[in-house]
N, C-alpha and C positions, 0 to 999 in steps of 0.2 A: 645451247646443251648438249649434254652426254649421253650420248650413245650405248647399251651395250646387247650382243645379241646371245645370247643362251641357246643352243641347238634353235630352236624356233619362236623362242620367248623373246620378245622384247621387252627391255627398259629403259628410262630413258630420265635423267634428274636434269631441270631445270639450274642455270646458271643464274648469276643475279640480275642479269638486265632481262634474263624471259620473263613472260607474264602467262596467269590461269585465264585470262580473255585475252580472246586475238578473233581474227579472220579466217576464211579460207579465200583463195584465191578470186571467187566471185563476190567476194565483201558481204558474206554471210559472218555475223556474229557468232563464235564457239568457243565455247567455257571448257575447259580440263578439266577432269575429276581424278581419273587415277593416272597410274605410272605405268603401266604396262600392258601387254596384253600377248597373246599367242596365235600361232600360226598353224593351223595343223594340216599335213597330206602332202606337206612340203620335205626337200631333201635338206642338211645340211651345209651342203657342199656349195652352195652357187657363188659365183663370181662375187670380190666385195662388193664391188660396184652394184648389183642387185641388191645386196643385203641394204648398203646406204640409201638407193632410191626407195626403196620399202619399206625404209624408217621415216625416211622424207614424207612417205605419203601419210605419215598418221603425226608426224609435230610440227611441221611444218608452221603451222598457226599460230606456234605458242614460240618460235625461236627468233630472236632480236640479231643478235651478233653474230653468233659462231656455231657450231658443229661441233661436235670432238666424235670420230668415230670408233669404236675398239678394235679395230681392222685398218690399216693404211687403204685409199683408194685410188684412182687415177687422178693424175693433176688436169685431165679432162673434165672430169666429174667436177671436182674441186672449181674449176670455172665458170663451168653450166650453174653450179648453186651461187655462183658469187655474181654471176650476169643477171641472173632471174630473181634473186632473193638479198641480193650484198652480206650475203654472210660470207661469215672467212671459213673454211670447212677442210678438214683433216683428220687423220695425218694423212700424206700423199708417198706413192712409192708403189702404186700398182700398176701393170699395168692395164691400158684402155682393153674393155671387151668386145672383141669383135662378133657381128651384128650374125645371127645363125640365119637359116634359110626357112624356116617354116615361119606362117603366118598363124596364130591361132587368136579364137575368138572369146573374150568375156563376155560371156552368156548368160543373161537374166531370165530369161521367156516371155519376156515382156516382147510386145509389134516391132520396137524398134528393134532389139537385138533378133526378133526370128528372120526381120526382113533382110538385115546385114547378114546374117546363115544364109539365108539365098544367094547371095551374091560369092559367097568364100565356101561353096559347099564341099571343099574339101580341109577348112581351118578345125582342126580342135576343139571341141569348147572347155574352157575353164570356168567352173560356175564359183561364185563366193557364198557360201552358207553364213549364219551368223548363228553363234551358240553364244551360250551366257558366258560371264565372265566369275569367275571364283569370287574375286569379291567389293562387284556392284550386284545389287538387287536388280533386276530384272523388272523393270517395271511399264514394259511394254510389252508384256505376255503374249497379246491378239498379232504380234508378226509373225505369218504362218513359214518360218524362213523352211520348215521338213517340209511341205506343200513344194513348192519351188523346186528344192531339191529331186522331190520325188520326180515332179514331171520334167526335168532335165533328164533326167535317166531312162525316162522314155523316150526319148528323142532317136534313139539308135546311132545317134553318132557319136565318136570316140568323145570320152569325157572322163575328167579332173575334177574333183567337186574338193574343195578348200576349204576348211573350217577357221574361224575368228571371230576373236570376243574383241575385233581393237574398237567394231560402235560405239564400246561402252566408255572409251575414254573421252568421251564428251559427255557432261554435266546437262548443257544445254544445247539445243530446244530439248532433244529427245537422242535414244541411239541412235546413230549416223556417222558415215564417214566425216574425220575430220576433213579430208581433200577426197573431192571427186574421186580422185587418181586413187584411193588407198583400197577399194575393188581391187585393183592389179598388184597386190602383196604376193598374190599364190602365183599370179604366171611369171612376176619378177625372179621368184626364188625358184620357180619350175626352169628357169628360160634357158638355162647351159643343158640341162637331163632331156629337154625337149627340140633341144636345137633353133629357139625364137628367135628371129630379126623382126616381128613385126606382131601388135597386138592391137587387134578390131575390136572397135567398142562403137555400139549402136545410138551415137550422139549422131541428129538429124538437124536439118538444116537452120531449126531456131535455138538449137542449144550450140549452134555453129558458129553460123553466123547473122543473128538478129536478136543476140545477148541473152537468150533463155532464160529461166523464170526469174532465178534470182541476181543475175546480172544485167549490166549496162540494157537498156530496152534500146538500143542502135544498131546499126550494121556495125561489126565486131571483124573487120578481118584480118586484126593482130590481137585478138581473144588468146589472153594467158595460159586458160586451161587447153584449149585443144586445137590453137593453129601451128602446125608444124614449126615454126620459127618461132612461137610464142618460149615462156619461160618453162612449162611443164614438156614440151615437143620436144627441146632443146638437152632438159635433162634426160628424158628418157633415152632421146637418139643416142646419149653421149655415155649411155649402157649397152647402148647396140641391140638396144628395142625396140623399134619404131613406133609410135600411135598412127592406127589408120582408121580413118573413118571412113566405111564403104556406104552409109546413108547420109553422109555430112551433107550433103547438097538436096537431101527430098526433104519434104513436110513429112509430119504425121500423117495426114493423108496418104501421101503414100507408103508410107510402113507398116500402114493399117491394109491397105486395099493388098500388100506383098503378102504380110503377114496371116489376114486370111484366105488367100491362094496358096499358099506354103504346105507342103507335106506335114509341116509342124504344128498345123493349126489345132490339134486335137493338146498338143502341150502349149498352147496359148493360155497365158494368164499375166497381166498385171497387175491384179489386186494385191496386197500385202496381206492380209486380212481373210478368214474364212476357212472353213475344209472341205467343203463339197462342191465349190464351187465361189465366184466371185462374190464380195457381201453388198454390190449394189449400192453402197449408203455411201462409202467412203467416196472424196473428191477426186482418188484417179481413176475410181470406175464410174463417174459421171465424166471426167472429161474425156475418157476413151471413148465414152458411151456416145457423146457426141460426133468426133469423128469416126465413130464405124456408123454413126448414125447417117450424118454425111455422106459418106463412102457407099453406104447403100441406099440410098435417099427413100429414106423410111421416116416415119415419126419418132420423136425422142422416146426412151423406153426407160421410164425410170419411176419408182416409188415414190422420189425425195418430192419434197412440197417449197415453193419459192421462200417460203419463211425461212430454211435449213442455213446455215452458214456456209455449208461445202456448196447452196445453190448462188447463194449473194454474190461469192466470191465472182460470178461470172457472171453480174448484173451491176458492176461499177462500171463507172468512166473510164474509159482507156486512159495514158495506157497501159499495160501491164503483161505479166508474162503467157505467152499462150495464144495471144490475142486477136494470130492470122488464122490459128484454127477453129476460134467462135466468130468470127468474119465468116470464114469459111463454110463452117456449119450454116449459118442464117441461110446463104445463100442457096443453099442445098437442103436442107431439112424440113419439110411440108409441115411438120406440127412442134414445136418447140416445148411443148408444154409448158412448165415451170417457167424455161428458161423465155418467152415469148417478149420480156422486156426488152434483151439485150440486143434487140432491133432498132432500139432508142439510139442505140451511138453508130451504127452502121448501116445508116436509111440508104445507105450507097451501094449494099454487099447485092453483088449479082456471080452469076456464075462466069460470067468473062472478067469481069475484076480481079476473082482469085482465081483464076486457072493458073497463071504462073505456080501454083503451089500444088500441081499435078505433073509438072516437070522440075527435071534438076539444074541446079546452080552448077555453071559445067567448071568452073575452077574451084570447085571441090575435088572433083576428078584428078585437076593437075596435080593438088596436093597429097595424093596419095603417092606412097615409096613406089619407085619403078618396080621393080618385082611381084609386085600383086594390084599396078593402076591397069593393064590392057584388058586382064578377063573383068573387071568391074567395069570397066567403062565400055566394053561389050553387051554386058548384061543391062545396065541401065541404057543404052542406045536400045534394044531390041524390046525391053520392056518397060521402061517410063518416057525415054525421050527428053531432050534437052530445051531450057527456056531460051527463049526468044533473046534481042537484044532487049526491047524494051519489056522482057517479065526480067529479065537478070537487072535490071532499074530497079524495080521493086524489090528485089532485095538490099541494094546497094543504094537506095537513097530512105532504106528501112530508120525510122525514130527522126528524120531530119527534119 
């Protein structure tokens, strides 16, 4: 792959061995549609390694043997690319970037993101907003990135909004991040200006330790996407921008509770559709409603019926991503409505058997880089508490 940055526009050309059909780090198939994208609201004088990592978040699924950047990168970054993906990267000759002192939060406005914001109250927000691509028609017009950006502006926190059309580099399955880490392109290119040494994400226990939604549905201490010693963690660290997961040890039940208790509750929005409010009919609305109803111990409130595909998703036989939260909901929701049949697969679900999901898995705190670990630890200790050894084994035996 040959990469060129012109200002904040990325263009890339495939080498003969590259392919347009690839996989993201979690094994999800992604197909290339176009070879350019733009990033707005960022400077053009970032360290070369930051430009390289930003490009890699876009092109990684389709690069096979080598990547040639239009500017020299550090040997440390080249080594991280080789160790993580087996590619030869160059040219080299740049001095490695030193980590800054500031922690920023990649802020989406969803429950996990708002909970993370509570744990890092001094962190500025960097919000990614999707915009249209000049050469690719937008066939997903119901995605209301304008609504999400407007809500982010209402938080009162220090905010930088970055715009990009990079999600349209995908032909299939729909506009989306080539890699989950592509949401960080703005933060990467802003890292020098903002003196960033860490970037916090709202990825929680399921994504970090239990295999997430699309990844291996088992305990994954070596998760290549989010473990500090994983491929992406080492790559970001080589560019002086450490990945930080404040909520990496807590479940979506905890992040939902913390978000509902947050001063940012009025700006909370996980639905990607609808203008005046959540659509209440998409899969994400249903999933989050299950979690919120469980946290509030009330009946499920949804207009959906059992026949809808988004409901059928949660009525199938386990295992599946998010399974732990369905079991948590079954143990706490007095009336599951169209999801009542899900109890058949979780006959032993009780509040006691799922109580581990109300606490924090301590090794997740140990992963947080030293400059930011203690305040997050103190917050968790005061507001959440830690799993017992027996509860921690629930995490460590997941999927076995």
